[in-house]
Every structure is written in C-alpha cells, then in structure tokens.
C-alpha positions, 0 to 999 in steps of 0.5 A: 828492459828485459832482465833475463835470469840465468841461474848457473851451476857448473855450466861452464861449457854452455857459457860461451854459446849462451853470450854468443846467442844473445849476441846474434839475436837480441841486438835489437832488444835493451836487455841485461842478462844476470847469470846466477852463480849457484855455488858452482865448482867448476870454471863456471865463475871464472868463464862468467868473469870473462864475459861480462869483461867484455860484454856489457849486457852480462853481469854476474851475482853469487848465490847466497842461499844454496838452490834455485829458490834462493837464486830466484829470489836473488835475481828477481830482486836485482832486476833492473828491467820492467820484465824478467824472462827465466832461461835455463843455461842448459840451451833448451829454451829457443831463443826465438821464443823469448823474442815472441814472449817479450813482444807479446807481454809489452804489445798487449800489456800482460802480467805474464806469458807463459809457454807450453811445450805440449800443444799444437805447434810446439816441438820438443826434442829428446825429452826423456820418456820417463820424465815426460810421462811424470811430467804429463801426469803432475801437470794433468793434476795441477790442472785439475786442482787449479780449474786452469786449462794450461798444461806446462806449469813445471817449465822454468821458461816463463816471462812476467812483470817485474813488479809482479814477481817482486810482490811474490818474494821472498818465494818459498820453494828451495829448488825446481819446484820454485818454477811451479810456485810462480805460475801458480801464484799468478793464476791464484792471485788473478793476474792476467796472462797467456799461453803460447806454444814454445820449442824444447830440446834436451841439453848436449853439453854439461850434466842435468841438475834435475832428480825426479826422485829428490825432487818429488816431495818438493813438488808436492809440498808446493803444490799443496802450499800454493793450493792453501793459498788459492782457497784463502785468497777465494775466502777473502773475496 
C-alpha cells in the first residue's frame, strides 16, 4: 500500500480538488491519503472531516508540533503503507508523476525515487523568477558539497520506502528545510535511489507558505547538519 502525506495549512480551497484528482487517477492503487493539519485557521479541518466521512482512503491527523518538520515526523510515524510519497496540497505536483514514482520504486525495489523539475523532459509552469534563481544556486551548492549529480534536493515531492524514512525519525528540521534533510540522509547513508523528470505548476488557489527570507538560516542549518553527519558516517567506514 502507498501512504500519501499531504501537509495542509489553510488549504480549504484545494481539498475538494485533491480528493477529485485522487479519485479519478488512483482507483487502481491501494493507498491512504493522510491529511496532516498543521494548525489551520480557516475551514481546512472542517472540509477535511467532510471528506473523510465519505472517502475511506482519506484520514486526517492534527499536528502537535507546529511546522512542516513536526508534520512530517507525525505523518511518517502514522503511515501504514510500504511506501510514503509526499504531495503538496497546493496542487503543484503532477498526479501522473506520483504514479510513475510508485511503479518504479516497486518494480526496481528502490529505497527512494527523486523527481527533478530541472532536467530534460521536465516541465515547469510559472515558477517565480527570484525563487527560481535562488533555488538553482542553492541546489548547485548542495550538489557540490555532496558530490552528487542530483539537482532538485529542496522539492518536497518524492517517494521513499516507509522503513527507510522511519529510520530517520525524528527529523530535526522544523520547516520546509525538512524536505532537504530527507534526500540528503538517503544519499549520505548509502540508500539506493533513482531520479526521474517531473512536472511542476505554480498554485492557483490559496496563499503560498514559503518565505525565502525566513527560511534561509533554516536551510543552511540543515545543510551543515547533514554534511557533518555525512562526514562522520564516512569516518566510521
């Protein structure tokens, strides 16, 4: 079974669309969609409860440690499937890529599959120019530090074996930087993974939660933390 983690914070406008997309495209997959309510202040919780009453594939859990780091720790620990895929509730991720992830990780018995939005056959729509520039610079720096050709570390949308992610708990990152911590731990600890091209579309409804100025120090913390871990693991070997 596949566990799909959807962290939600004030995503009331997108929940009905998410349910519809999942119903229409994942009918041939055994899955659970876990909505992790991260202290929403709009009608997100109410809408989520309406969905789970009529859809057995959905369930909701309330985050007790505010932030995406807490949401991921909770969602991973609560996952019942053999694989965990993280999907953002802003509808930026392509459901067809999710299906590709799932088929590939099962077929080739991988520990993870990472998508890249910045490679041949990828398609990116309306990515903010300033954010894109900073994204490319930061990901290039990570690539050099970790001697790895992957180029989209910071994107949340990836799939992992559940057992692998549970070995990482508790994740130490508090915010969006948690999505950097997970793939770096996969790489530094020697798990096997593949990279495929994926598509990305900017959100149409709701307000983006990502704030570059607020997150710069947190991303730097995670990068340093994971680099130190990588160095220590290398010395032990």
